[in-house]
GUZA-944959 format. One record per atom (N, C-alpha, C): x, y, z. Coordinates in steps of 0.1 Angstrom, whole numbers, plus 5000, padded with zeros to 4 digits. Layout:
// residues N
XYZ/...
***
This chain:
// residues 832
922337309398/922337319383/920937289378/920437359369/919137339363/919237319348/918537219342/918637189328/917237169323/916937219311/915737199304/916037139290/915137059285/915336989273/914136979264/914236899253/913136889244/912036799250/912236729261/911136649267/910236729276/910336869275/909536959283/909736959298/910736889303/910936879317/912136969321/912137009334/913237079340/913736999351/915036969351/915636889362/916536979370/916436969383/917237039393/918236939398/919536969397/920636879401/921436929413/921836839421/922736869432/924136829428/925036929425/926336899420/927236829431/927036869443/927836799454/927536649455/926236619455/925736479456/925736409443/925936479432/925936429419/924636349416/923536409420/922236339418/921136449416/920036399410/918936489407/918136519420/917636639421/916836679432/915336669429/914936729418/913536729414/913436739399/912236699394/911936719380/910636799380/910636909373/909536999372/908936989359/907636959358/906936939346/905737029345/905637109335/904537199333/904437259319/905637269313/905637319299/905137209290/904537249279/904037149269/904837149256/905937219256/906837219244/908237229249/909137239240/910637239243/910937359252/911737329263/912237429272/913437499265/913337629263/914437699256/915337779265/914937809278/915837879287/915437859301/916437849310/916237839324/917237929331/916737989342/917538099349/917238099363/918238099372/918038109386/917738249390/916738269398/916438399403/916838409418/917938489421/918438499434/917838629440/916838609448/916138729454/917038789464/916938929465/917838999475/917338969489/918338959498/918038919511/917739049519/916639049526/916339169534/916739159549/917539059552/917939049566/918739169571/918639199584/919339309590/920839279591/921639369587/923139349588/923739299575/922839259566/923439209553/922639269541/922639399540/921839459529/922539429516/921639409506/922139389492/922739259489/922839169499/923439039496/922438949490/922938839484/922038749477/921938619484/920738559486/920638439493/920838319482/920738199487/920838089478/919638089468/919938029457/918938039446/917637959450/916538029453/915337969458/914237959447/914438029436/913438029425/914138019412/913337969403/913837939389/912837989379/913338059369/912538109358/912838029345/911737989339/911937899327/911037959315/911537939303/910837979291/910737859282/909737859273/909437749265/908937799252/908937699242/908237729229/906737729230/906237689242/904737689243/904237829247/905037939245/904738079246/904538119261/905038039271/904838069285/906138079292/906138169302/907238179311/906738139325/907438049332/907037999345/908038039355/907638069367/908438099379/908237989389/909237919393/909137799401/909837829415/909337759425/909937759438/910737629439/912037639441/912937519441/912637449454/912437519465/912237459478/910937379479/909837439474/908537379474/908237289462/909037319451/908937239439/907537259433/907137389432/905837419426/905937539417/905037559409/905037669400/904237789407/904937899409/904438009416/903638109407/904038119394/903338209385/903638169371/902638189362/902838159348/902538289340/903438329332/903338449324/902938409310/901838459305/901338419291/901138549283/902038639283/901938759276/902338749261/903138639258/903638629244/902638559236/902638589223/901838529213/902638439204/903938419207/904738329199/905738269208/906638189202/907638109210/908538199217/908838169230/909838239238/911138169237/912238239233/913538179231/914538219241/914438329248/915538369257/914938449269/915638449280/915238529292/916538579298/916538689306/917738749312/917238819324/918138819335/917838899347/919038999349/918639119353/919639219355/920439189368/921439269371/922339249382/921639259396/920639349397/919939359409/918839259411/918639169400/917539069400/916139129402/915939249397/914639319398/913939329384/914639299373/914039309360/914239179353/913139139346/913239019338/912939059324/913839029314/913639049300/913438919293/912638919283/912338799275/912338839260/912938749252/912938769238/912138649231/911338679221/910538579214/910738589199/909938519192/910038509178/909438639171/909038739178/908538859172/909638969173/909239089170/910239199169/910139279182/909939219194/909839299206/910639229217/911139309227/911739259239/910839309250/910339209258/909339239269/910039249282/909539329291/910239359304/909139339315/909639279326/908839259338/909539309350/908839359360/909439399373/909139279383/910239239389/910239129398/910139179413/909339109421/909239139435/909539019443/910639029451/911038909459/910138879470/909338979475/908438959487/907038929483/906738919470/905338889466/905038739468/903738719469/903338579472/903138499459/902938569448/902638499436/901238479432/900338539440/898938529437/898438629426/897238629423/896638719413/896738869418/896538889431/896639019437/898039069440/898938979441/900339009445/901238929436/901438959423/902238869414/903738889417/904438789414/905938799414/906438889403/905938879391/906338949380/905239039375/905539169374/904539269368/905039319355/904239319345/904639359332/904839509331/905939539324/906339679322/906139719308/905739629299/905539659285/906539599276/906739649264/907639589254/908339699247/909539669242/910339759234/910539699220/910339779210/910539719196/912039699193/912239609184/913539579179/913639629164/913839749162/913839799148/914939739139/916039699145/917139639137/917239489139/916239429145/916239289148/915939209136/916639089135/916438999124/916138859130/914938819128/914438689133/914238689148/914238569154/913838549168/915038599176/914738649189/915738689198/916238559205/917338499201/917838379205/918538389219/919038499222/919838519235/919738659240/919538669253/919538799259/920538799271/921238909274/922138919284/922339059289/922239079303/922439209309/923939219311/924639319306/926039339307/926439469313/927539479321/927939609326/929339639320/929439719309/930739749303/931639829313/932839809311/933839889320/933840029315/933940119325/934040259323/932740339321/931540269323/930240329322/929440299335/928440379338/927740369350/926340319347/926140239337/924740179334/924940049328/923839969329/923839839323/923339839308/923739739301/923439729287/922739589285/921539589278/920939469275/921339429261/921939319259/922439269246/921439169241/921039179228/920039099222/920639039210/920738909209/921238839197/920138769190/919938809178/918838749170/919438639161/918538589152/918938479143/919538529130/919738669129/920338719117/921738759120/922238869112/923538909113/923739029122/922839059130/922839189138/922739149153/923639219161/923539219176/923039359180/921939359188/921339479192/921739509207/921739639210/922139689223/921139789228/920739779241/919739869247/920339919260/920240049262/920740109275/919640089285/920040049297/919140039309/919340159317/918240239319/918340369326/918040339341/918640419350/918340409364/917140489368/916840489381/915540549385/915440699382/916440779383/916340919380/916140939365/916840869357/916640879342/915240839338/914740729345/913340679342/912340789345/912440859356/911540959360/911641079350/912841119346/913041229337/912441189323/912541069319/911941029306/910441019307/909940979318/908440979320/907841119319/908541219326/908041359326/908141409312/909141379304/909241439291/908141369282/907941249284/906841179276/905541239279/905241269292/903941329296/903741469290/904841539290/904741679284/904441669269/905141579263/904841559248/903341519246/902841429254/901441389253/900441509255/900741589265/899941699268/899941809257/901141839252/901141929241/900441879229/900541749226/899841689215/898341699217/897941679229/896441689232/895941829231/896741929235/896342069234/896242109219/897242069211/897142099197/895942039190/895641919194/894441859189/893241929193/893141969205/891942049210/891842179203/892942249200/892842379194/892442369179/892842259173/892442239158/891042199157/890542119165/889142069164/888142179169/887442239160/886442339163/885142279159/884242249168/882942189165/881842269170/880742259164/879542329169/878842259180/877742319185/877142259197/876642119194/876242089181/875741959178/876841849179/878041899176/879141799176/879941809189/879541889198/880341909211/880441779219/879341709220/879341589228/880241489221/880241479208/881041379201/882541419203/882941549203/884341579205/884741549219/883941579229/884241539243/884441389244/883641309238/883741169239/885041119232/885441179221/886641149215/887841189223/887841299230/888841339239/889041249250/887841209256/887841109267/888440979263/888040929251/888640809246/890140819244/890540929238/892040949236/892740949249/892141019259/892741019273/892940879278/891840799277/891840659281/892940579274/893040599261/894040529253/895440569258/895540699261/896840749265/897340689278/896340669288/896640609300/897140459298/896440389289/896840249287/898140249280/898440339271/899740349264/900840379274/900540469284/901540499294/901940379302/900940299305/901240179313/902040079304/901840069291/902539979283/903940039280/904140169280/905340229276/906340239287/906140189298/907140199309/908340129306/908340019298/909539949293/910340049284/909640129276/910440219268/911140329276/910640359288/911240449297/912540399303/912640259305/913740199311/914840149301/914440129289/915340079278/915240179267/916440219262/916640299250/917540229240/917340239228/918040169218/919440239215/920440149214/921840199210/922140149196/923140199190/923440159176/923740009176/923239929166/923539789166/924939759160/925339629160/926539589154/926239489144/926939499132/926739409121/927839309121/927439179120/928339069121/928639019106/929638939105/930038889092/929138779087/928438709096/927538599093/926438599103/925538499102/924438489111/924938439125/924438499135/924838459149/924138339154/924938259161/924338129166/924338139181/925338189188/925338199203/926238309207/926138349219/927038459224/927338439239/928438499244/928838499258/929438629261/929238679273/929738799278/930838779288/931938849287/933038839296/933138969304/932838969317/932839089325/934239139327/935239059328/936639099331/937239179320/937039139307/937539209296/936639309289/935339299293/934339389287/934139359272/934239229269/934039189255/932839089253/932239089242/931138999238/931638909227/931638779230/932038679220/930838619214/930838619201/929638579193/930138459184/929438349185/929638239176/928838249163/929438239152/928738259139/928338129132/927438139123/927038019116/928037959106/929038039103/930037999094/931237949101/931037909114/932137839122/933237939126/932938069127/933838169131/933438219145/934438279152/934238349165/934538489163/933638579167/933838729165/933738789179/934638869183/934638939196/934339089194/933439139202/933039279202/933339339215/934039459215/934339529228/933439649230/932939659242/932039779245/932839879253/933039999248/933840099255/933040229256/933340309265/932640439267/932740529254/931640589251/931540669239/931940819242/931740899232/932141049234/930941119241/930941119254/929841179262/929741329260/930941399258/930941539257/930641589243/930741509233/930541549219/929041549216/928641639208/927241659204/926841539195/925741469198/925241369190/925941229192/926941229201/927641099203/926841009212/927040879210/926340779218/927140759231/926540719242/927240699254/928040569254/927940489244/928640359243/929040339229/930340299228/930940279215/931240129213/931040079201/931239929199/932439919189/933439839194/934639819186/934739669184/935139639172/935439499168/936739449173/936839349182/938039299187/938539179179/939539109184/940038999177/939038879176/939238799165/938338689163/939138569159/938438459158/939038329153/938338289141/939038279130/938338249117/939138169108/940338119112/941238049102/941037899102/941137829113/941337679112/940237609105/938937619110/937937529105/937237579093/936337489088/935537519076/934337599080/933837669070/932637749072/931337679068/931537589060/930337509054/930637359056/929637279054/929837129055/930937079046/931736989052/932936939045/932436819037/932736829023/932236729014/933236629010/934536649012/935536559007/936736559016/937336449018/938636429025/939436329018/940736349019/941736259012/943036259020/943736149021/944936129029/946136119018/947236179022/948436179013/948936039013/949836009003/950435879002/951335839014/951935939020/952735909032/952035929045/950735949045/949935969056/950336099065/951036189059/951436309066/950536419065/949736429054/948836539052/947436489049/946436579052/945036549050/944436669042/943736639032/943036739024/941536729028/940936849030/939436859032/938936969023/937836949017/937237049008/935737079012/935437199010/934037249013/933637349002/932637429005/932037518995/932937638993/933837669003/934537799001/936037779000/936637669004/938037659005/938437509006/939737489002/940437359005/941437379016/941437299025/942337309037/943237189038/944537209041/945537109042/945837099057/945836979063/946036959077/947236869079/947936889090/948936799095/948336689103/948436559098/947736449106/948436419119/949636459121/950336439134/949936539145/949836659141/949436769151/948036809150/947336779139/945936829137/945836969134/946837039130/946837179127/946637209112/945937319109/945737359095/946937429091/947637379080/948837429075/948637519063/947537499056/947237579044/945837589041/945337709038/943937729034/943937799020/943337739010/943337788997/941837808992/941537928988/940137948982/939937868970/938737808969/938437718958/937037718955/936637638945/935237618942/934537528952/933337488949/932637398958/933137258955/934137218964/934737088962/933836968966/933736868958/933036748961/933836618962/935036628956/935936508956/937336558953/938336478956/939736518954/940736408958/942036428955/943036338959/944436408957/945436358964/946736408963/947436338951/948136428944/949036378933/950336318939/950936218932/952136158936/953136268939/953836258951/954736358956/954136448966/952836448968/952136518979/952336668978/952736718966/952936868965/951736928956/950936848951/949736898943/948536808947/947436868944/946136798946/945136838935/944336738931/943236758921/941936768928/941136858925/939836878931/938736888920/937636808923/936436818914/935336898921/934736988914/933837088920/932437068915/931537138922/930137128919/929837198906/930637288901/930437358889/930837278877/931537158879/931937078868/933437108864/934137178872/935537208869/936437108876/937637098870/938737018876/939837118879/940237128892/941237228896/942437158902/943637208898/944937148902/945537258911/945937228923/946537328933/947937288936/948837388936/950237368940/950237398955/950537298963/950537318978/951837388982/952837398975/954037468979/953837618980/953037678971/952737818971/951337848975/950437738976/949037758980/948237838969/948437808957/947737868946/947137768936/946237818928/945637738918/946537738906/946937618902/947937598891/947237578878/946137508878/945437478865/943937458868/943137498858/941737478859/941137438846/940337328845/939837288833/938337268834/937537318825/936137298824/935837178816/935837068823/935736938816/934336878815/933536918825/932136858826/931136978826/929936948823/928837048823/928037038835/928336938844/927536928857/928536888868/928036868879/928936848891/929736718889/931036728894/931936618894/931836548907/931236428907/930936358919/932036258923/932936218914/933936128917/935236138909/936336118916/937736118910/938435988915/939035918906/939835798909/941135798902/942235788910/943535788904/943935648899/944535638888/944935508883/946035448892/946035308892/947035238900/948435278897/948835318885/950235358882/950535498885/949535578890/949635718895/950035808883/949735768871/950035848859/948835928854/947635898859/946435968854/945335938863/944135988859/942935968867/941735978858/940635938864/939335938857/938336018865/937436088859/936436168866/935036128861/934036128870/932736098866/931836218871/930736238863/929936358866/928536328864/927736428868/926236418866/925836438852/926836478843/926436488829/926536348821/926636238829/926636108824/927836068816/929036128819/930236098811/931336058821/932235978816/933535948822/934636008813/935536088819/936636148812/937936108818/938936078810/940236028814/941336138812/942236148821/943236248821/944636188824/945636248819/947036208821/947836318827/948736288836/949636388843/950936398834/951436528834/952736558828/953636618839/954636548842/955636598852/956836658846/957036788849/958236858844/959236868854/960436828851/961636828860/962536938856/963436968866/964437078863/964337178874/964737298871/964737408880/963337438885/962337438876/960937468880/960137338877/960037268888/959237148887/957737178888/957037118879/955537148878/954837018874/953537028876/952636908873/951436968865/951136918854/949836948847/949136828843/947936838839/947136728834/946436768821/946236668812/945536688799/944536578797/943436608791/942436508789/942836418777/942536288778/942736198767/941436198759/941336268748/940136298742/939336178736/940136078731/939435968725/938935858735/939035888748/938635788758/937435828766/936835948763/935635988769/934535888767/933835848778/932835748777/931435798782/930435768774/929035808778/928435688785/927835728797/927135628805/925635638804/924935538809/923435538806/922735628816/923335678827/922635758837/923735838844/923335928853/924236018860/925235928869/926435968869/927435898876/927635958890/927635878901/927735928914/929035888921/929835798915/931035758921/931835668911/933135668913/934035588904/935135528912/935635418908/936835348915/937535258905/938835268906/939735178899/939935048907/940034938900/940434818907/942034818909/942534778920/944034788922/944834718912/944334618906/945134548895/945034618882/944234728881/944234808869/943434748858/942634648860/941834578850/940434648847/939834688858/938434738857/938234878863/937134938859/936735058865/935235038868/934935068881/933535048886/932935188887/931735198882/931035328882/929635308889/929335398899/928035398906/927135488898/925935438895/924935518887/923735548895/923035648889/921735698896/920635598894/920735498884/919735398881/919835278890/920435288902/920535188912/921535078909/922335088899/923234988895/924735028895/925634928895/927034958894/927534898881/928134978872/928634928859/930134908860/930634798856/932034768855/932434758841/933534828837/934034828824/935534798824/936034758813/937534728812/938234858812/939334868819/940134998820/940835028807/941234918799/942034948787/941134978775/940134888773/939234898761/937934978764/937634998777/936435068781/935134998776/935234868774/934134788770/933334738783/932134708781/931234668792/931734538797/931834518811/932234398817/931134338825/930634408836/929534348844/928534468848/927334428851/926334518856/925834458869/926134528880/925734478894/924434548898/923334478898/922134538901/921534458913/920734538921/920134478933/919634588943/920234698942/919834808951/918534868946/917834918956/916434978953/916535128952/917635188955/917835338954/919135368948/919435488944/920735518938/921935478947/923035428940/924235388947/925035518949/925435538962/926035668966/927635658966/928135538968/929535518969/929935368967/931235348963/931635218960/933235208962/933735088964/935135068966/935534928963/936834908960/937334768956/938434738965/938434608969/939434558978/940834558972/941934548980/943334558975/943634438966/942934318968/943234208959/942234198948/941434308946/940534318934/939534198934/939134138945/938234028945/936834078949/936634178956/935334228961/935034368957/933834398954/933334538953/932234558963/932434668970/931434708980/930634838975/929334828976/928534948971/927634988982/927535118985/926635168995/925535248988/924335238993/923135298986/922335378995/921435458989/920535538997/919435449003/919335318999/918435219005/918935169019/920035229024/920535189037/921335059037/921534999026/922234869025/923534889019/924434789023/925734779016/925834639010/926134628998/926134498991/927634468987/928034338988/929334288985/929234208973/929934238962/929934178949/931234108946/931133998938/932333938933/932733998920/933934028918/934434088905/934633978894/934433848898/934633748888/933333718880/932233698887/931033668881/929933778883/930233868892/929233978895/928133938904/928233818911/927133778920/927333848933/926233868940/926133938953/926433838964/927533848971/927933768982/926933788994/926733918998/925933949010/925434089009/924234099014/923634239015/923434269030/924134369034/924134409048/923234529051/922434519061/921634629066/922534719074/923234809068/924334879074/923934989083/923035079079/922735199086/921235219087/920935319095/919535349097/919035459087/920035509079/919735609069/920635579057/920635669047/921435649035/922935619038/923535529031/924935509032/925635599023/926535689028/927135789020/928535749015/929335669023/930735639019/931035499023/931835429015/932335299019/933835299015/934635239024/936135229021/936635099027/937435029019/938134909024/939434949030/939734889041/941034909047/942134839039/943234909036/944234849027/944734719032/944834619022/945334489025/944434399033/943134439035/942234349043/940934349036/940034269042/938634269037/937734339048/938334429056/937534509065/937034629058/935734659060/935034769053/934534869063/934834999060/934335109068/933235179061/932135199067/930935259061/930535379070/930035479063/929535599070/928135639063/927235689072/925935719067/925335839073/924135869068/923435989073/922935969088/923035849093/922635829107/923735869117/924835939112/925935989120/926835889126/926835769121/927635659126/928635619116/929835569121/930835509114/930935369118/930835269109/930835129113/931935059105/932434949112/933534869107/933034729105/933134669094/932534539091/933734439087/933434309090/934334199085/933634139073/934134159061/933434119049/933633969046/934433899054/934633749052/933533679061/933333729073/932333669081/931033739081/931033859074/929833939073/929233989087/930134019096/929734059109/930234209112/929434269120/929734409124/930734399135/931834469133/932934479143/932634579154/932434699150/932134809160/931434919153/930734999160/930035119156/930535239164/931035349157/931635459163/930635579161/930435649172/929535769172/930335889177/929936009172/930536129176/930036249168/929736229156/929236339147/927836389151/927636519149/926336569152/925436589140/925936549128/925236559116/925636439107/925036439095/925336319086/926736329082/927336209081/928736199076/928736199061/929536289055/929536309041/930836259034/931936239041/933136199035/933936109044/934736019038/935435919046/936835889038/937835879046/939235849040/939935759050/940835679044/941535579052/943035599049/943835589060/945335599058/945835479050/947035499045/947635389037/947935259045/948335279058/948535169067/947435129075/946235189073/945035159080/945135199095/946135289099/946235319113/945235419118/944535489109/943535579113/942535609102/941335649106/940235679096/939935829098/939435889088/939036039088/937636049083/936836109091/935436139086/935136289087/934336329078/933836469077/932336469076/931736569082/930336569084/929736709080/928436709080/927636829078/927736929090/928236879101/928436969113/929737049112/930437039100/931737109098/932837059106/932736929111/933736869119/934536769111/935836759114/936636649108/937136569120/936936439120/937236359132/938236249127/939236229136/940236129134/939836009143/939935889137/939635769145/940835679144/941635669155/942935599154/942735459160/943435369154/943335229158/944235209170/943635149181/944335119193/944934989193/945734959203/946534839205/945634729212/944534769218/943734679225/942934589216/942834459220/942034369213/940534399214/939834369203/938434389202/937734259201/936834229210/936034109210/934634129206/934134059196/932834079190/931734049200/931933959209/930933929219/930734049229/931834109232/931734229241/930934339233/931234359220/930634459213/929134439212/928734309210/927334279209/926634299222/927334259233/926734289246/926534439249/927534519244/927334659245/926134709238/925934659226/924734699218/923434659225/923434549230/922234499238/921934589250/923034629257/922834719268/922334849264/922834909253/922335029248/920835019244/920534909238/919134889234/918234879246/918634799256/917834789268/917734919276/918834999275/918835129282/917735219275/917635219262/916735299255/915235249258/915135119258/913735069261/913335099276/914335089285/914035129299/913635269300/914335359294/914035499294/912735529287/912435459276/911135489269/909935439277/910135329284/909035279293/908835369305/909835439309/909835519321/909235659318/909135699306/908535829303/907135839306/906735949312/905335969315/904836099309/903636099303/903136219297/902136279306/902336409309/901436489317/900536569307/899336549307/898436619297/897936749302/897636839293/897036969297/898037069301/899337039302/900337139307/900237169322/899737079330/899537109344/900937099350/901237189359/902537199366/902637099377/903436999376/903636889385/905136869388/905436799399/906736759403/906936609402/907936569395/908236429394/909636399399/910036279401/911336239405/912336279395/913536319399/914536369390/915236259382/915336139388/916136039382/915235959372/915935879363/915235799354/915735659355/914835559352/915235419352/916135389341/917235319345/918235279335/918535129337/919235079327/919634939328/920434909340/921235009344/922134989356/921234979369/920235059370/919335049382/918534929382/918134879370/917334759369/918234639374/919434639369/920334529373/920634539388/920834659393/921134669408/919934619416/918734649411/917534599418/917434449418/917734389407/917734239406/918834179415/920034239416/921034189424/920634209439/920034319443/919534339457/918534229460/917634199451/916634089454/917333959456/918333929448/919133799450/919733799463/920433909467/921033909480/920133889492/918933959490/917933939501/917433799502/917233729490/916733589490/917833499496/919133529492/920233449497/920333459513/920233589517/920333609532/919133539539/917933539534/916833469540/917133319540/917633269529/917933119528/919033079538/920033169540/921133139549/920633139564/919633219567/919033219580/918233099583/917633049572/916832929574/917732799573/919032819571/919932699570/919932629557/919332689547/919332629534/920632649526/920932569517/922132589509/921932699498/922932769496/922932879487/923732839474/923132859463/923732809450/925032899447/924933029450/926133109448/927033109459/928333089456/929333079467/929433219474/929233209487/929333339496/930233299508/930633409514/931433389527/930533339538/930733219542/929933159553/930033229566/931133289569/931333359581/930633499582/930233549571/929633679570/928233669574/927733759583/926433759588/925433809576/924333739574/923433779564/922933919564/922733969577/922334109578/923434209573/924734179577/925834259573/926034249558/925734139552/925834119537/924934209530/923634219535/922634309529/923034449530/923534489542/923834629545/925134669537/926034569535/927234599527/926834629513/925934559507/925534589493/924734719492/923934749502/923134869502/924134989502/925234979509/926235089510/926935109496/926835009487/927435029474/926535119465/925235139468/924335219460/924735369462/924735439451/925135579452/923835669451/924035799453/922935889454/922135899441/922835869430/922135889417/921235779413/921335659419/920535539415/919835479426/920035519439/919435449450/917935459450/917335569445/915935589445/915335499434/915935489423/915435409412/915535259416/916635219423/916735079427/915635039436/915335119446/914335089456/912935109451/912835199441/911435219435/911035089428/911935019422/911534889415/911534769424/911834789436/911934669445/910534629450/910134499448/908734459453/908534479468/907334479472/906934509486/907534409495/907434279491/907934169500/909434189502/910234219492/911634239494/911934369501/911134469499/911334599506/911034579521/910034499525/909734469539/910934389545/911434299537/912634219542/913834309544/914034409535/915134499536/915034589548/913834639551/913634719563/913934639576/913534509576/913934419587/915434409589/916134389579/917634379580/918234509585/917734619579/918234759583/917934779598/916734739602/916434759617/917334679626/917634559622/918534469630/919934529630/920334589619/921634649618/921734769627/920734849627/920734969636/920634929651/919934819654/919934779668/921234719672/921934659663/923334609666/924334719668/924134829660/925034939662/924735009675/923435019679/923135089691/923635009704/923734869702/924134789713/925634779715/926434839706/927934829707/928334909719/929434869726/930034949737/930435089733/930035189741/930435319738/929535399729/928435329725/927435399716/926535489723/926435489737/925535579744/926135699749/927535709750/928135819757/928435929747/928235909734/928536009724/929936039721/930935959727/932335989725/933135869729/934435889729/935335779732/936035799745/936435699751/937135709764/938535759762/939135799773/940535849772/941435729770/942635769765/943635659763/943535609748/944135489746/944135429733/942735379730/942435389717/941135339712/941035189714/939935149719/939735009720/939134949708/939034819707/938534749695/937034789694/936334799705/934934839705/934734979699/935635069702/935435209697/935735199682/936635119677/936935109663/935735059656/935134949662/933934889655/932834989655/932635069666/931535169666/931735269655/933035319654/933235419644/933035369630/933535249627/933335199614/931835169611/931035129621/929635109619/928835239617/929335339625/928635469624/928835529610/930035509604/930335559591/929335509580/928735389583/927835329573/926435359576/926035449584/924635469588/923935549577/924635639569/923935729560/923135659550/923735569542/923035499531/921935409536/922135319547/921035239552/919835319556/920135439563/919035519568/918335579556/919035619546/918435679534/917635569526/918135449526/917435339519/916135309527/916135309540/914935289548/913935399546/914335519545/913335629543/912735619529/913535589519/913035579505/912035459504/912435339510/911535229510/910235249517/910235319528/909035349535/908135449528/908835549521/908035639513/907435579501/908135489494/907635429482/906435329485/906635259496/905635149500/904735199512/904435329512/903735379524/902335319525/901635309515/900235259516/900235109520/901135029514/901234889518/901634869532/902634949537/903034939551/901934979560/901135079556/900035119565/898935019565/898734939555/897734839554/898134699559/899434689563/899934559568/900134569583/899334499591/899434519606/900834469611/901334359605/902634309610/903834399607/903634499598/904734589595/904834709604/903734729611/903734859620/904734849631/904834729637/905834719648/907234739643/907534689631/908834699625/909134849622/908134919617/908335059613/908635139626/907835109637/908035179649/909435159655/909935029655/911234999660/912335069651/912135069638/913035139629/913035289632/911935349635/911935489638/912635529650/912435449661/913135469673/914635459672/915135359665/916535339664/917135439655/916535479644/917035579636/917135719643/916135759650/916135879657/917235889667/917435779675/918535779685/919835789679/920135699669/921435699663/921835829655/920835879648/921135999640/921236119649/920536119660/920736229670/922136229676/922636099679/924036089684/925036129673/924836099661/925736139650/925636289649/924536349650/924436499649/925136569660/925036509673/925736569684/927236559682/927636439678/929036419676/929636509665/928936529654/929436619644/929436769649/928336799656/928336939662/929436969672/929836869680/930936879689/932236889681/932436819671/933636819663/933736959656/932637009651/932637139644/933037249654/932437239666/932737339677/934137329681/934737209682/936137199686/937037249675/936737219663/937637279652/937537429651/936337489654/936137629654/936937689665/936937629677/937737679689/939237679686/939737569679/941137559676/941437669666/940637699656/940837799646/940937939653/940037969663/940138089670/941438109678/941837999685/943137999692/944238029683/944337959671/945437989662/945338129657/944138179654/944038319649/944538419659/944138389672/944538489683/946038479686/946638359685/948038349688/948838409677/948338399664/949138459653/948738599650/947938669659/947638809657/946738829646/946038729641/945038739630/945738749616/947038739615/947738739602/949038679603/949538619593/950838559592/950938429600/952138369600/952338239607/952338259622/952138159630/952238169644/953638209648/953838279660/955138329664/956038209668/957338229666/958338129670/958538129685/958438019691/958638009706/960038059710/960138129722/961338179727/961638119741/962838139745/963238079758/962538169769/962438109781/961738189792/962438319795/963838319796/964538439799/964238549788/964438499776/964138599765/962738649765/961838559769/960338599769/960138699780/960838679792/960638779802/961238909799/962338909791/963039029787/962139109777/961539029768/960739089758/959439149764/959039099775/957739149782/958039259791/959239309793/959639419802/958839539797/958339629807/957639749804/958539849797/957939919787/958640019780/958140159785/959140249788/958840379793/958240379807/958540269815/958040269829/956640229830/955940189819/954540149820/954439999819/953539939827/953339799826/952339759816/952539649809/951639609798/950639519805/949439539801/948339449807/948439309801/948139219809/948139079805/946839039799/946838989787/945638959780/945038829786/
***
């Protein structure tokens, strides 16, 4: 597996060992595409087969394409034909053509040679020119060679950043030669016409000859550049419903699946066209099924939970969606205005929505239609708050007004709900209103304002009560506890402040997020506060002790909306990434000390990775180690150093502070811990090991190998007949632990090569280690080879006895066997 990232590095991974193999560094900007180049094998007897991936092609925003050798871990060739960022690359099925798409309006093509050396005289990739994208929109974000079913040619699919997917037909060798001859004939006829028109006198004859020679030279250069146009011809494009983000080709169904920017999936089927009809294209494009119903197309701006926690409302720019909280399925989609806030009306059959246009909309969920719409505000409605008695609500807007409304419930055969404004209660505020909340006891209304303050007014008389000031930027959200004792306000200054509703004093100011705080909600019946911000995190706070309980991550963009269930069993967040996430409360206890330790580990991990980053200047292609230092590898190194020190102290007869098994040999204790290291972190652990401890580790490994070599039965390469002896069992168990100690010895010798070469006392140890490792590893190799040969022989016997197919024959009695072997027709059967 190969991966490229924003750190300009390419990492090669071994999926079987679950460890990195190499880190290739040479690009100086973000790596946008990586692709394995499987060169065709020219071995006799296996024509057309593909060998293991030995080369890698990478593209980057630094306008370069690099071809790497995975075995040698070097850059073989750098292609710098582009003048802008390279976004995508693709290889055809024969692995002989490389196509690249960039931020311009062209697709460039190269011819690949698997037998080339990569030098200037023998390049791996030879340019064939470029093909224009007349219908292209933006950068070519993805390229893919596809073979539709029912046609005998490949198609190059190009996905741009716009609403168009382009298709190019790939011509075979005969078609390419035919197109080249036709192009040459057109060039010659054009040249002859030009020569016939231009009639010059003797004085201008030399000038005309020079112009003809120049035109001929230009034609030759154009011919070399136009070879890509001979191999690729444009097909009709396909228009999508929205901008394309990604695409994938399915060879089994012959369909192209495109992910759109509005959160839809659109499938396109490529079928053979009308080849016999005049003017028909050889490939037809049909729109297949797509997925466009469940999710939102634009960022979700508001969420609300029903009174019985059975339904969830989410609003965005194009629609309101109703979800079942138990199954997570969308049960209703209703076209609406740009919803910014909303709530369920009592009974959960209606909902009220405030829009960006300043409208208040009432929807009947039973039929999924708009029941009432009122133009109550002249600017965006940023907040709606239902009264505690569920008989009305208040709205706040950017037009600096609070407006109050009452519900009218009609009973009978046709039950309906409507709302009317209470005209004499409209209140003018001093600045734009960004949020509003009722106190559960019904006494106050809290309003968040653009002037960095929170104004509290009496709910009955609408007179001023308190002004809560202290934020340095606008207050984005606020909420009141169930006991009406605390008010929480979240601001764009990244702080959350807790206020007393009695005197208006600030109990505590919490540095809650690394970016603006967008939503705050108290859990019902508690003083636990949930906050969400633009830093993509959801945090839970204890407002009595002012401590952070936990931080939850998962969104890929800023969190814009937050809702809490009535029993606080789950939280719902909505983000600019068009995702709605449910966070359910588990039954496990949460300990703050463990959460703080987890945060420290994450911080140490980031610091360890930051210190481990190395910058290669100038874009020089180099090879680095694939792994990175982590907090786990640092702790493993420290633990290994402690074990080495304890083992040395035990050998000297000193007391060990940490309780260990006194009967365990110090050497075996060290080797046992080395065997716990896995392939993903053993290099980093030994890389950080000091030279003195590394020398001590090599000594213990050498003693372990000598002990394994001295075990009975270790020289014969096998076991004696009869029952296994205790010595054979010990030998087998010891041999099974040879891999990791030998790997650790090689890594330690590689890392500390210069110190070992400069230390005379270490040379004898290295020579002893080399002799023991070679002998034991050769024995293991012979034993494995013998086992493989034995298993292969058994497979051949079984295959021969079963006739190469089906289960082995059922054994028969000797008499029946003799009867079955009797000759037929007087002829004797030869014995195999």
